N, C-alpha and C positions, 0 to 999 in steps of 0.2 A: 133495428136496437135503439132504444129511446134513450135522448141523453137530456141534459140541462144545458141551457145556454149561458152561457158565462157572464153575459152581460143584462138583458132581460130577465132573467131566470126563467125563461119558458122550455118544458118538458114537453117534449112532441119527439116523433122520429126525423122533425125536419132540421134538427139540431145536427151539424157534423163539424168534424176536423178540419177545422180552415187555417189561412194562412198563420205562423208562427205558433203551430200546436195548441190551439184554443177553441174550443168546443164553441161554434155560435152558428145562431140560426141564419136564416136566407137574408132579412131586414137587417141583423146587426152586422153581419159580412161585409153588406153593401155600405152602410154607413162607416166602419171602420174602416176598410180599404179600397170604397170606391167602385167594387164589383166583384163578380162570383170567383170564387177558386180556379176558376179553369184559364188562369193566363199562363200554366207552365205547361197546357197543351199545344197553345196554340199562340203564345205572346200578346194574349188580352192587354195586359198592363201595361206595355210600352206606351207613351204617352207625351207632349209637349207641353211643356209649362208656359205661362203667359211671356217669361224670361228668354225663351226659348233652350232651355234647358229639358233635353232629353234622358228622360230616365226609363233606364234598360241597364239591367245587372252586366248582364254579358258585354255588352261593350264598353260599361265604367269600368270593367275589369281587363279587358283589353287594354285600352287607352292608360290607363295607369300603372300595366304591370309590363309595359312593352318592353319599356328601358333596363327593368330591373331581372327582367329572369330571359330566356333566350326561347329561341321561336319554339323548338320540340318538346321542352316543358311547357312553355305557356299555351300549346295547342292541344298537348296531352290532361291537362289540367282543365282544360274547359269541353273537350268532347268527353273526358269523365264525369264533370259534373253537369253538363246544361243537356238536353236532348234536342233530337233533330230539328223538332218543330221550332224551337228557342233560336237555334242557331240560324235556322234558315229566317226565320224575322228578323234578328239581328243584321244578317246580312244583305236584307234587301231593305232594311231602313239606312243604313253605312251607307249602301253605293246611292240609295234617293238624294242623303245629304252631299255626300262628299265628291260623286262622280258623275261629271257629265255625260259621259259616254255611254248609253243603257247596253250597247253590244258586250260591257266586261262582266255583267252581272252574267254569269252563266249557271245554269240550274244543275249542279251534280246530281248524278246517280250512281247509284251502284253501294258496295258494302262501304265504301270510304267516302260517303261524300261527305260526312259531318266532317272528316279530317281535311277533304278537299277544300271547303266551305271556309273554315280557320283557317286553311294559309291563305286563300283571298282574302279573307277580311285584316290580317296581318300585313300583308303584299301592302293593301290600299292603305293603309295607318300609318307604314313606315314614308308610302310613298308624299304623303300629307304633311304641309308645314303646321307647327303646334298654334299659327295663330290662326288658319284655316279648319282647325278642326274644332268640329261643335262640341260643347259641354256636355256629358254625358254623368249622369250619378244612376244610385242605386237607393230604390226605396227599402228592400228589405235586406239589411248587411249579413243576414244569416244564409243567405242563398251564394255568397260569392266564396270561389276556391278558398279553402286553406292552403298557404303558403308554410312552409319549415324551411329550416336551413339546406335539406338537401336538394331543394328546388332552387337554391341561388346559383349564380356562375360565379366560381371560385376567381376567374381567371378576370373578371370585369369588375370584381370587388379588389383585387390585386393591380387593377392600373387604375381604378381609383384612388388608392393609399398611393401608387407610385404619383401621382398627379399631386396627389396633397403633400407628400413629402418635397416635392420639385417646388412648390409653392412656399412652404414651409421656409427650403432652404433658402428662396431668392427673398423672402420677407426679411430672415435672418440677416443674409448679405447684405442688403437693403440699410438694414438699421445698423449693423455694424458698422461700416462703411462712412453712413451719416454720423453716427458717432465719433468715430475714427478721425475725422475732418474735421470735424466741431473740436476736440480734444488736441487735435495739430493747429488750429488755430489761434486756441485759448495759451498753448505754450509758448507759440513765436509771439504773440502778443506779451505774455508775461518776460521774455527775454528781451525785447526791446525795449518796456518799462527798465528793467534789471540796468541794459545797456545806458540808458539815460540817466538813472540814477546813479551808478560806478563816473560817468563823466561830468555829472553836475558834482558832484564831491568833488572829485580832483579839479576844478576848474574853480570851484570856492576855494580849497585849499592855496592854491595857488593866484588865487586873487585878479581872476583873470573870470570878467564877464562880458558879455555882449554890450549893446549900446542899450538893445530894448531892458535888461536887466537892470541898469544903470538908472534910467528913465523910471522904472518902477520901484527901484529903491528910492529915488528922490520922492515920489507921490506918494509912498508909503510909509508912517509912521512907526520908525523902529522903536524898541523900547530903548531906555535908559538903564543900566547894570552895573551893578559894582564888580570890576573885575579883580581879581584876587591876586597879587604877585607871585609871578612863576619863580622856580625854584632857582633856575640859573642867572632871576637878576641881579644888581649891583644896588638895591635899594638899602638903604641901613636903617629907616624910620617907618612906621606906621605913616608920616604925612606922604608917603612917596605911592600911597594906595590912591587912584585916580579913576574914574570911571569913563565909560568910553562907550558909544555907539556902538551895536553888534552891526556887523556888515554883510548885507545879502541875504540875512535872514528872512522876508518876505518872499524873497524870490527863491529862494532853495526850498524852502517849507512849501510852496506852492505847486513847484515840482517832485519835491522829493517827500514823502511820508513814509513815519516807522522807522526814519535811519537815523542814530544818533550823531551829530555834524557837530567837531567842537567849534566853541567861540574861539573869535581874532579877536586883537584888538586895530582900532580906528585910528590912524594917527592924528585925529584932531583929539583937541585938549576938551577938557569941562572940567568946570567948579568941583573942587575936591569936596568928597564927600566923609565927614569924620565916621572912623570905623567903630563897630558897638562894642563895649568892653564886657565881654562875655563871661570874662570871672565874676562880675557882678549879680550877673546871671544865677549863678549857682552855689548852693554851699557843700562847705566840705565837710563830710562827715566819718569821724573816724570812731573806730570801734575799741572799746574800753576791753580790756582783759576782764576777764574772772575772777576774782579773787576767792579761793577759798577759806574759811575759818581753820585758822590752826588748830589741832587738838590740846589736849593741856593734859601734861603729865605730873603727877603728884611726886613731890620732893619731900615729904614729913619722914623720921624718922622713930620709929615704932620700938617700944619694948616687946623683950620676947615673949613676955605673956599677954600680950594685945589678943581681943578677941577676931581682929582681921588680919589677913596678912597677903602679902601681894605676891607674887610667881612670874617668873620671866616663861616668854614664851616658847616653848622648844617644839614645834613643828615636827615630825617625821619627815627625815632627805631619803628620797627614793633614787634607785640606782637599777641599770640596765646591763647587766651581763650578761656576754656571750661566747661562743664559739670555743664551748666546754665539749667534750668528747661527748658521745651520746649516751655511755651509759652514765655518768656522773647524776646524783640526787642532790636533791636542798641540803641533807644532813652531812655529804661531803663537804660541801659549801663553807654550812655552818660552823664545822669540826676548823675546817683550814682555816677561817677566817680568826677564830678566837686564838687559835695554837700562835699566827702569826703578828697580830695587834692586843690581842687581850679586849675585843669590842663586841658588846652583843649585837646580833644582827638579828632578820627575822627574813627566810628564803622562799621563797613563791619559785616552784619550776613553771615556764610558759612554754606555749603550744607553737612549734615551731614550723616553716614552711616545708622543711625536707626533714628528715629523719638521719643526717649526719653530722647533728652537731647538736649543742643543746644551752638554752637560752633559760633565765635565771631576774627572776625581780627583788631587789636586794633592797632591805629600809632597815634604816638607825635614824639617830638622833643627828640632830644639825651638828653637836659639838662633834659627834665622831665622824663624821661625815669626811673631815679633813684626812682621816688617819685610812678610812676605806677608798679613798680618793687616790692614793701611794700607789703608783704604778708598780711601786720595788717590789710590794708584797705581793702582787699576781703573778701569775706563770707568763711564760712566754706566749704571745699572741694573744692574750684574754684581751676581748675590746668593751671598757666601760664606760658608758655614757648614763648620763642624766635622764630620767623616767618622768614622762608626763603622763 
């Protein structure tokens, strides 16, 4: 069969399917992979670099997956993926590099020799420390067996998860303990400061201070301030207002911060300071009442034949009348008022909340309102009220 080389483009029968599923001639295959593709049959691609790294796919897979997969799964995967020659070659290299006893290199025979050779290699890798184990590398990663979730040991994962949870719990407990201890120390410090402040305030109010405090007061310059006359004082004039030195202010302020401490008077007398006249600093403002202009009403008397005439305002006056029988109509109310007091009215029936009574709006003039509001003309129990 004639094929074309993918590197040099040679079209001949010497082009074959080589490593990596590539069509290469012998020359290009040697340049690309360093040898022929016959390594699968006898492990010819196993070599050691200048750095001491051994290139072998089988040994690389065993050393990297021995802590993840169980022995039976690891052996089965390697037996299914690698040939007898590859397993025997890898076994010989491993025992030459890691085992000083030549008698342990047993040449297995029979149908299960591949399986037994794999068990020998796995056992030897388990016995060797990680520091003494050579570094194995894979040149072609596609030749490594594939691993899925069915090959993973669930018990190993559970043990690792359990150890991880224990480490997290220990870390959390350690952090909480340190935070709680720091919080407790801070609370204790705050309590001690509060006790010191309370004792300092009590001693300040009683006027009892230590010798160190008195020395600090003498060395510090206390400000001079005017002290107002207390409510229970017997002073009768502003001349009795005196200034006094503030006692222990510097001492207490150095020990107490953020506490409102009352000022006390010192028995020493100081020159008088005249109080300021606060009334002179302000101007009293009084609001004048607003005066509305009074309306002007005409008083001239006109003849009867004058072109203009004045009329008195006579707006309508409205009443709210209720508690009538449900069958009462506005005409009945109008006839009743005309018959009792001879007054013309307008009556309008209102909508009621319940149908057990009737209510009306009665409208008349202001002059006739006095007659309509007379309770003597209305039946017993009728309620009359002005309508707004």
